[in-house]
Wavefront OBJ file of the C-alpha trace (Angstrom):
o trace
v -100.050 102.289 17.201
v -96.853 103.668 16.625
v -95.715 100.132 17.559
v -95.893 98.663 14.414
v -94.458 101.539 12.012
v -91.110 99.909 12.272
v -90.564 97.716 9.243
v -87.073 96.377 7.734
v -86.757 95.892 4.317
v -86.174 92.431 2.471
v -82.943 92.895 1.455
v -81.748 93.876 5.294
v -83.668 90.345 6.522
v -81.402 89.001 3.380
v -78.465 90.066 4.603
v -79.142 89.332 8.640
v -79.767 85.553 6.922
v -76.758 85.430 5.450
v -74.293 87.042 8.323
v -76.134 85.061 10.925
v -75.192 81.790 8.276
v -71.538 82.560 7.778
v -70.601 83.993 11.161
v -72.650 81.936 13.188
v -71.753 78.890 11.177
v -75.725 77.315 12.273
v -79.213 78.701 11.216
v -80.483 81.176 13.933
v -82.261 83.716 11.379
v -84.913 85.369 14.038
v -82.239 84.959 17.098
v -79.524 86.917 14.748
v -82.271 89.065 13.857
v -82.673 90.587 16.740
v -78.514 90.535 18.030
v -78.742 92.295 15.400
v -81.110 94.703 15.954
v -79.580 95.688 19.320
v -76.328 96.185 18.044
v -77.781 98.805 15.467
v -79.746 100.667 18.658
v -76.241 100.146 20.725
v -74.748 102.882 18.254
v -77.107 104.879 18.056
v -78.186 104.660 22.544
v -76.781 102.627 24.078
v -79.105 102.291 27.121
v -81.769 101.764 24.368
v -80.524 98.772 22.932
v -80.099 97.093 27.003
v -83.935 96.263 26.185
v -83.374 94.582 22.902
v -80.430 92.399 23.832
v -81.924 91.366 27.264
v -85.051 90.522 24.709
v -82.643 88.381 22.441
v -80.908 86.708 24.994
v -84.880 85.106 26.388
v -85.252 83.685 22.981
v -82.226 81.387 24.538
v -79.319 81.588 22.043
v -76.082 79.042 21.950
v -72.842 79.576 21.128
v -70.806 82.254 19.491
v -74.417 84.656 19.893
v -75.312 83.466 23.373
v -71.237 84.638 24.338
v -72.152 87.821 21.976
v -75.281 88.644 23.969
v -74.403 88.024 27.177
v -70.494 89.640 26.799
v -72.397 92.852 25.326
v -75.440 93.020 27.752
v -72.985 93.087 30.634
v -70.752 95.217 29.289
v -73.957 98.095 28.851
v -74.694 97.246 32.729
v -71.689 98.144 33.856
v -71.899 101.047 32.165
v -75.228 102.439 32.982
v -74.739 101.634 36.834
v -77.763 98.661 36.512
v -75.507 96.213 39.357
v -77.883 94.091 40.403
v -78.589 92.791 36.802
v -74.844 92.860 35.663
v -75.237 90.515 39.261
v -77.468 88.091 38.543
v -76.182 88.179 34.158
v -72.836 87.145 35.826
v -73.950 84.557 38.359
v -76.114 82.812 35.364
v -73.582 82.838 33.221
v -70.342 83.038 34.884
v -68.120 81.077 31.918
v -69.100 84.047 29.860
v -67.548 86.328 32.542
v -64.526 87.450 33.560
v -64.142 87.031 37.340
v -62.185 90.642 37.410
v -65.309 91.672 35.465
v -68.070 89.912 38.636
v -65.290 91.947 41.271
v -65.883 94.764 40.212
v -69.468 94.878 40.414
v -69.073 93.414 44.245
v -66.533 96.208 45.239
v -68.956 98.888 43.726
v -72.181 97.137 45.597
v -69.746 96.997 49.022
v -69.174 100.731 48.140
v -73.042 101.644 47.985
v -73.323 99.416 51.355
v -70.000 100.306 53.404
v -69.090 99.623 55.823
v -70.627 96.043 54.820
v -67.814 93.723 53.278
v -67.976 91.878 50.246
v -68.059 88.519 52.048
v -71.029 89.330 53.786
v -73.051 90.771 50.826
v -72.040 88.000 48.521
v -73.360 85.419 51.002
v -76.435 87.385 51.278
v -76.758 87.141 47.753
v -76.033 82.971 47.672
v -79.151 81.948 50.079
v -81.387 85.114 48.702
v -81.205 84.207 44.337
v -82.202 80.832 46.200
v -84.568 81.613 49.042
v -88.549 80.512 48.589
v -91.571 80.265 50.855
v -90.715 76.976 51.430
v -87.253 77.462 52.281
v -85.252 80.664 53.434
v -84.227 79.351 56.183
v -80.146 79.936 55.392
v -81.724 82.782 54.153
v -83.727 83.781 57.483
v -80.021 82.282 60.392
v -77.593 84.404 57.873
v -79.376 87.637 58.022
v -79.895 86.944 61.920
v -75.996 86.336 62.991
v -75.938 90.082 60.892
v -77.906 91.751 62.456
v -77.755 94.868 59.754
v -80.771 96.379 58.549
v -78.936 97.468 54.459
v -78.259 93.798 54.739
v -81.809 93.217 55.016
v -83.006 96.521 52.742
v -80.312 94.261 50.018
v -81.834 90.865 50.626
v -85.191 92.899 49.846
v -84.170 94.130 46.874
v -83.028 90.821 45.297
v -85.770 88.874 46.827
v -88.052 91.358 44.940
v -86.421 91.076 41.786
v -86.802 87.399 41.871
v -90.837 87.973 42.651
v -90.753 86.390 45.688
v -92.549 88.699 47.718
v -94.234 85.967 50.142
v -90.600 86.129 51.851
v -89.809 89.224 52.058
v -92.671 89.285 54.354
v -91.765 86.135 55.886
v -89.069 88.711 57.147
v -90.780 91.683 58.033
v -92.985 89.020 60.504
v -90.020 87.645 61.919
v -87.518 91.103 62.903
v -89.428 93.511 62.231
v -86.908 96.247 63.321
v -84.977 95.379 60.800
v -87.248 97.630 58.306
v -86.593 101.032 59.000
v -89.351 101.522 56.586
v -92.614 99.711 55.745
v -91.374 100.173 51.450
v -90.360 96.689 50.937
v -93.253 94.860 52.709
v -95.606 97.412 51.300
v -94.425 96.996 48.013
v -94.681 93.148 48.449
v -98.546 93.636 49.903
v -99.493 94.859 47.156
v -98.083 92.592 44.693
v -99.737 90.103 45.680
v -102.635 91.233 46.529
v -104.718 94.661 46.967
v -106.684 94.613 49.784
v -103.651 92.781 51.019
v -102.014 95.953 50.787
v -104.723 97.784 51.971
v -104.970 96.258 55.511
v -101.170 96.758 55.982
v -101.288 100.441 55.221
v -103.674 100.615 57.679
v -101.989 99.147 60.318
v -99.176 101.389 59.516
v -101.226 104.342 59.549
v -102.463 103.792 63.040
v -99.662 103.815 64.318
v -99.825 107.695 64.889
v -97.689 107.371 68.151
v -94.366 106.509 65.743
v -91.895 109.549 65.071
v -91.203 108.927 61.848
v -88.086 110.140 59.761
v -88.561 111.975 55.980
v -87.662 108.406 54.653
v -90.741 107.080 56.466
v -92.428 109.500 55.761
v -92.275 109.853 51.651
v -92.376 106.199 51.885
v -95.718 105.363 52.928
v -97.287 108.273 50.754
v -94.977 106.202 47.688
v -97.425 103.724 48.772
v -100.451 105.528 49.523
v -99.889 106.643 45.536
v -99.295 102.600 44.814
v -102.661 101.782 46.698
v -104.372 104.582 44.253
v -102.864 103.265 40.880
v -104.214 99.915 41.788
v -107.701 101.359 42.582
v -107.650 102.940 38.508
v -108.057 106.753 41.020
v -104.984 108.204 39.331
v -106.180 112.022 40.111
v -105.229 110.819 43.883
v -102.638 108.290 43.161
v -100.613 111.522 41.619
v -100.910 113.984 44.916
v -99.567 111.097 46.713
v -96.793 110.506 44.710
v -95.944 114.157 44.764
v -96.918 114.345 48.458
v -94.417 111.649 48.590
v -91.586 113.822 46.936
v -92.270 116.761 49.704
v -90.217 114.836 52.082
v -87.827 112.099 50.454
v -86.781 110.856 46.774
v -88.149 113.470 45.162
v -86.761 111.920 41.082
v -88.888 108.416 42.392
v -92.407 110.594 43.205
v -92.030 112.516 39.940
v -91.611 109.620 37.815
v -94.873 107.477 39.007
v -96.823 110.896 39.217
v -96.078 111.107 36.039
v -97.506 108.145 35.356
v -100.440 108.684 36.894
v -101.035 111.656 34.844
v -100.350 110.096 31.445
v -102.964 107.259 33.008
v -105.332 110.349 33.461
v -104.466 111.387 29.804
v -103.011 114.425 31.262
v -99.661 114.363 29.278
v -99.082 118.101 28.484
v -99.818 118.513 32.540
v -97.167 116.128 32.437
v -94.699 118.247 30.850
v -95.352 121.786 32.241
v -94.935 120.046 35.385
v -92.129 118.100 35.783
v -89.104 118.411 34.387
v -87.500 115.667 32.788
v -83.017 114.995 32.028
v -81.496 112.941 28.604
v -80.689 110.211 32.061
v -77.563 108.153 31.561
v -79.041 105.249 33.379
v -83.211 105.712 33.059
v -84.864 104.512 30.516
v -88.202 105.938 31.762
v -86.929 109.537 33.012
v -85.074 109.606 29.245
v -88.520 109.034 27.323
v -90.103 111.461 29.481
v -87.424 113.961 28.910
v -87.657 113.326 24.572
v -91.798 113.357 25.205
v -91.474 117.046 26.674
v -88.388 118.418 24.958
v -89.536 120.461 21.167
v -88.967 117.603 18.493
v -88.256 115.469 20.879
v -90.297 113.364 18.685
v -88.139 112.682 16.238
v -85.229 111.102 19.036
v -88.450 109.168 20.029
v -88.969 107.366 16.774
v -85.103 105.323 16.989
v -86.228 104.748 20.081
v -89.181 103.045 19.238
v -88.104 98.987 19.316
v -87.030 99.209 23.311
v -89.502 101.107 23.504
v -91.853 98.946 22.651
v -89.910 96.071 24.777
v -90.161 98.359 27.902
v -94.077 98.719 27.578
v -94.956 95.550 28.071
v -93.296 95.636 31.383
v -94.973 95.480 34.798
v -95.160 99.151 35.985
v -94.609 100.704 32.652
v -98.225 100.016 31.232
v -98.740 104.090 30.872
v -96.276 103.656 28.329
v -99.090 101.887 26.012
v -101.463 105.053 26.963
v -98.821 107.769 25.460
v -98.207 106.508 22.366
v -101.457 105.040 21.269
v -103.039 108.321 22.293
v -100.672 110.620 21.641
v -98.493 109.211 19.003
v -95.075 110.577 18.093
l 1 2 3 4 5 6 7 8 9 10 11 12 13 14 15 16 17 18 19 20 21 22 23 24 25 26 27 28 29 30 31 32 33 34 35 36 37 38 39 40 41 42 43 44 45 46 47 48 49 50 51 52 53 54 55 56 57 58 59 60 61 62 63 64 65 66 67 68 69 70 71 72 73 74 75 76 77 78 79 80 81 82 83 84 85 86 87 88 89 90 91 92 93 94 95 96 97 98 99 100 101 102 103 104 105 106 107 108 109 110 111 112 113 114 115 116 117 118 119 120 121 122 123 124 125 126 127 128 129 130 131 132 133 134 135 136 137 138 139 140 141 142 143 144 145 146 147 148 149 150 151 152 153 154 155 156 157 158 159 160 161 162 163 164 165 166 167 168 169 170 171 172 173 174 175 176 177 178 179 180 181 182 183 184 185 186 187 188 189 190 191 192 193 194 195 196 197 198 199 200 201 202 203 204 205 206 207 208 209 210 211 212 213 214 215 216 217 218 219 220 221 222 223 224 225 226 227 228 229 230 231 232 233 234 235 236 237 238 239 240 241 242 243 244 245 246 247 248 249 250 251 252 253 254 255 256 257 258 259 260 261 262 263 264 265 266 267 268 269 270 271 272 273 274 275 276 277 278 279 280 281 282 283 284 285 286 287 288 289 290 291 292 293 294 295 296 297 298 299 300 301 302 303 304 305 306 307 308 309 310 311 312 313 314 315 316 317 318 319 320 321 322 323 324 325 326 327 328
């Protein structure tokens, strides 16, 4: 695999060690090495520096190194409009992130969810980040009082990020009218159990009398794509993802269909079917852009440390197939 091809010279390792001791005042060569790698990537591609800084943060740095990692990561989250990631990071390290920057994040979210104000969004956030299957009472009461589908959507996104799937399902069961689309409860069902997901889809599809919006049609077809991917029927998965894009959210559909094609070993078909751009917001779309571009492999070589990290994340398994099989 190409992941094992990146090597550091002995001199680079030595200078990283010296830099750690002199600049940080304590011995953390591995942590500092990860940070230096992230900082080096930032000079080449700021978007792909993010996974490396995230990896550096998982090693639990302390002192000046922690401050450096958190500061750079928060800055890049803002730069690339990864608002929820910035929000979670700011909450985790409030003493390291200036209040004006945290306020900026909330103002951006309020712009997205207008006319909902910052106060209602932040209240939802406070309750959603501590809700679990044993205790979601405060979140439920807050959402019932507000009675706004957009707040249920915001809460669901936060809960998905925390993998609190059962909490999403409990919200849906208590107030299904606040979910104009089956997307969030459907994803939650599939995350918990493929059979539960199939049963949920059957119930949704059985409701033939309901008049559906284009977004709802797209989300149902998207869930069908998820179902067939989990069943390892990648051809059907790609077909349903593509169908979902004919109604709504075409970029989402194209990306997911591409993953299914790669999992079938149809990389050339993917490149001839879809057109990708070098996105300032999405690492996966950018990887596929370089993969399909003439001589794109040269650009991908510089991104390999970040691609390795991304390939280990849920939903990105296709990256291992793509580069194990085809190489760069």
